N, C-alpha and C positions, 0 to 999 in steps of 0.2 A: 858478438856478431852474429852467429849463425842462428840464436834466439831471436832477434830482430827480423828476421825472414821468414821464418816461421810463421810471424801474423800471416802470411799471405795464404796459407792455407786455412785460414777462417771461410775465406769464399766458399772454398771448394764443401765445408763439412756443410755450411748454411744451404748451398746449393740445392733445386730440387732434384737434382739427376740430371743425367745425359740429355741434353738439349736435341734439336732437329737439326738435318743436314744443313748447313747452309753453302751457300755459294763463294768461290774465292773473291769475290768481288764484291761482297757483304760490307756494307757499310752500316754501323750499329751507334746509334745517340742515344743515351739515357740522362735525363734532367729527375732530379729529387727534388722537390718542394715541400715547405710548412716543417713539420715537425715529425719524428717517431717515439715513442715514450715506452718503455717497457719496467713496470713498477712490479714487486712482490715482498711484503710483508707479512709478518709472523711474530703473536705476542701473545704470551703463555704467563703463568705464574710460577713453575715446577721447571723441571730440566728435562732436556733432548735427546733423545740417544739418536744417532742416524742424520739420513737425508741431507736437504739440501736446497739452495735456490740458483735460478739462473735465468738475467734476463738480458736479452738478446734485441740489438737493432741493426738491422743490415741492407742499404740501399746502393743500389746501381752495381750490381754483380752481374759479370760473366764470367761463365768458367764453360769453356767450350775445345774439343780436340778436331779445330777447324781453323783454317786459316781466311782472315778477313784482311777487309781492305783499311777505314779510317776507322776511329774507334775517337768517340766524345763523350764525355761524361763529366756533370756537374752536379754539384750536390748544395743546394740553399735551404738546407731543412737541419732545426736544431736534432742531435741525438741523445736522449736519459735514459742509462739503466740503473737503475739503484735495486737493492736488495736491503730489507731491515730485517734483524731476526733481533727479539727482546725478552728476555725472561727475567722478572721480579724477584724471582726466589728459588734460583737454581742453576743450571750448568749445563753448555753445551759441547756433546760429545760426539767427536765424527761428523760434524757437519761442513757443508760446501757451498762457496759463494763465486757466484760467477756472474760479471757483469761486462758487456761485449758491445762495443760500437762500433761498424763498419760503413765506412763512405769510400767508394769508388775502387773498386777492386776489379781488374783483368789478369785471367788464367787462362793462358794456351798452352795446355803441355802436348809435348812432342808424342806422338804415338804412331807406330809404323808409316813412319818417312818423315816429310817436310812439315807437319801439318805444329802448329805452334807459332805461327808466322802472320804479321800484319804488317800493311804501310806507314802509318802513324797513329797517335795516339796523343790525345790529348783529355788531362785528368785537373778538373780545378774545383776546389774546396774554399767557398766563399766566407768572407768575415763574418758572416752572419748561421754559420754553419758550425756550432759549436758543439763537441762531445762530453758529456760528462757520462764518467760510470763510476759508480760507488756503490761500497758493501759493509754496513755496518751490523755487527755482534755484539750485543750486549748482556755480559754474564754476569752472578749475583755470586755464585757459591765459587764454580772454578771454571776453567773452557779447555778441554783436552781435544786433539785434533784435529782445531778448527782451521781449513784451508780458504783464503779470501786470493778472487784473482779480479782486477780490473783492467781491461784492457780497451784501448783508443786507436783506432786505424785508419788512415786516412789516404787516400791517392797510392794504391798498390799494383805491382808491376810482375807478373810471372809469367816466361814463356819463354821460345828459342829464340825467334828473330824479328825485330822491327828494322825493316827495308830502308825508311826514310826517317821520320821525325819524332821524338817524344817528346812531351810538353806537360809539366807535372809544376801546380803553383794554389801556393796554401795563401790565402791573401790576410795583407794585417787586420788585426779584430778579432781573429781566430781563436779562439781555446780547444785545447783538451786536457781535459782535468780526469785521471784515474786517483780514488781514493780508498783503502781500506782501512778501515777504525774496527778494534777489536778493545770494549771498553767495559764499565764498570767495577773495573779492581780496588779492593778495599781491605781490613782486615779481615784474616782467615779466608782470603782468594787466594788463588793462583793461577796460572797458564802453562798449559804443556804440548808440546807438539805444535804448536802456532805457525804457519806460512804463509804470507803474507807479498803478492807483486802486483805492481804499477807499474804500466807497460803503454806509452804514449809515440806512436810512430806517424809518421808524415812521408810523402815520398819515398818509397823503396820502390828499387829497380831490382829483378835477379835473372838476368839474359843469358843466352849461348851469344847473339850479336849485335851489337848495336850501331848506328851511326853518328847519328846528331843528337843529342838531350841537352834541355831545357829542364834544371828545377829550379824553383823559387818559391821560398819560405817565410812568411814575415807573421808567425802564429806565436802565441804563447802556451807554453807546457808544462803541467804538472803534475807530476807523479809523486803522492803522499804514503808512508802507511804509519798508524798509531796503535801501541798497545799499551794499556796502564794493567800493572799488577801489584798485588798487594798477598802477603800473608805472616807474615813476620816469623816465620819461622813455629808457627802456631799447628800445622797440620802436614806440610811437606819441607822439608828442608832447603829445597831450592827452589823458590818462586815463580822464575819463570826460567825454561827447560828446553832445548834442543827445538829452537822456535830458529825461523829465519824471515828477514823482509829484504826487501827487493824492488829498489825503484828504479827505470828507467826509461829516458828520452830520444827520441832519437829522430834526427831531420834531414833529407838528401842524403839518400845510402844508394850507393850502384853496388853491384858484383856482374862481371860483367867476363865472360868468356875472352870475346874481342871485339876490342872498340876498333872501329873505322875511320871514324872524322874526329870530331870533339864532343865534349862535356863541359857545360856550362853551371857550375850550382851557384846559388845566393843565398843566403841565409842570413835574416835579420830577426831568429826566432831568439824568444826567450826560453829559457829552460830552467826550471828547479826538481832537484828531485830530494826530499823528506823521508828519510827512517829515523823513529820516533818511539824508545822503549823508556817506561818512566814508574817507578816502584811509591805505590800510593798508600801504601797497608801503612802500618803503626810495627812494635814491637821491634822498637831500635835498643834495648838493651840486650837483645840475642845477637849472637853473632852471623845467625843464618838469616838476620832481616833482611829481604830485598836480594837474597842469593841471586844470581844467572849461572849457570852454566850450558856452555854449548849453544851460543848465541850468535847469529851471524847476521851482517848490517851489510846491505851492497846498494850504492847509487852511484847513475850513469849518467852522464849526458852526450851524448854523440850528435855532430853535425859534420855537414859536408863531406864525407868519407866513401870512399871509390875502391874497388879491387878488383884489379883488371888479372886473368888468368894467362893471356897470353903478351905479345909487344904492344906496347904503346904507339900510336901512329904519328908519321913526321910529313908534317904539310908544309909548303911555303907558302900560303894564303891564309892561313889564321893560327890564332893558338890553340892548341887541342886541347888543353886540359885549365880551366878558368872556374879557380874559387875564391868565392870572394865571402868573408863570414863578419857581421857585426852583430855580434852577440852577447848576451846575459848568461853565464852558464853558472850554476848555483847547485852543489850539493851538501847535504849537513846529514850525519848521521850519530844522534843524541842517543846517549843513555843516562837516564839521569833519576840519582836517589837511591843506585845497586848497591846492594853490600858487599859480599863477596864475588869474585868473580872464577869462571874455570872456562876455560878456553872459549874466550868473547872474539869473534873478529869484526873490524869493520874496514870496510875497502869506498873512496869517495875519488872518482874520477871522471875527467872532463876531457872531450876530445872536441878537435875543428878543423877541418882544413887537412885531411888525411889522404896518401895517395898507396896503396901496399898492393901486394902480391896474397894469395889464397894461401892459408897455415897447410902447410903438407901433413897428412892423415898420419895419424900415430903407427910406427912399425909395428 
């Protein structure tokens, strides 16, 4: 869960720094239209050592140490972040790809007193504001130390206090797609120390005090990772070694210290998390053909999750917490064609409609 909320820090990283001092009654409206596209492409004939690619799109960001009145953010623009790296006859070594899309983010840290407060917040991501984050590495001989991180984030709030109402809405027809591909495996090729993370989050709140919260999500989330590999024991005993795949989708997540009135969460999203590793080499007679060691696949879908630090409210005239989820959650971790295995772990998790307390820190 902490990993999901860390995505709210993206806006702070991308912001231009401290903004001007604003009055406590300042209203902010932000509207993002049309399209943002960030593309990187490398095509070579031999090997590459070190380096990386970063593709970032960000729209409607607020990061201020101030008190505000009303904040309204709406995104009606597609965001496409793509990284592509291809070698026809060589290897990728110690290479990193990061593809990131962020839409509608409000960060008001508490600094020296009651800063970090706002009256009302409305965040809307429309059905034609899709996010696509994709990383592709194509190798020939081998891949060593390749890291791929694809992240889409929409409607993020991190602050101390919302005095009145929060509304977060992801319209039906919206797509979040995060994909990582590490391909090119064939006979005499292997993968070592590869790490893929595909993450989609929408409607995320981390706050000290909340009064009334409405979250509605009707989008489609796809997080997928693919690795193909092959060597067949010709040059190395282990064809896929010391590698991880993590695919995560999350909608309607609230972490709050004190809830004063109510939270209403409606989820109509489809969530798919896929991790796939395929052995495509030859060498079937060798015992080490397709050997895999120290490999972990983790797939997670989360919808309508509330974590409350204090007591829950008790009112006579309303339902304090209302969670509704009509969703298709699908997780699949797949390892195909592998030979001998050593320390291979797969984890598939779906969660919908959950209310809990924070996990206490370790002693």
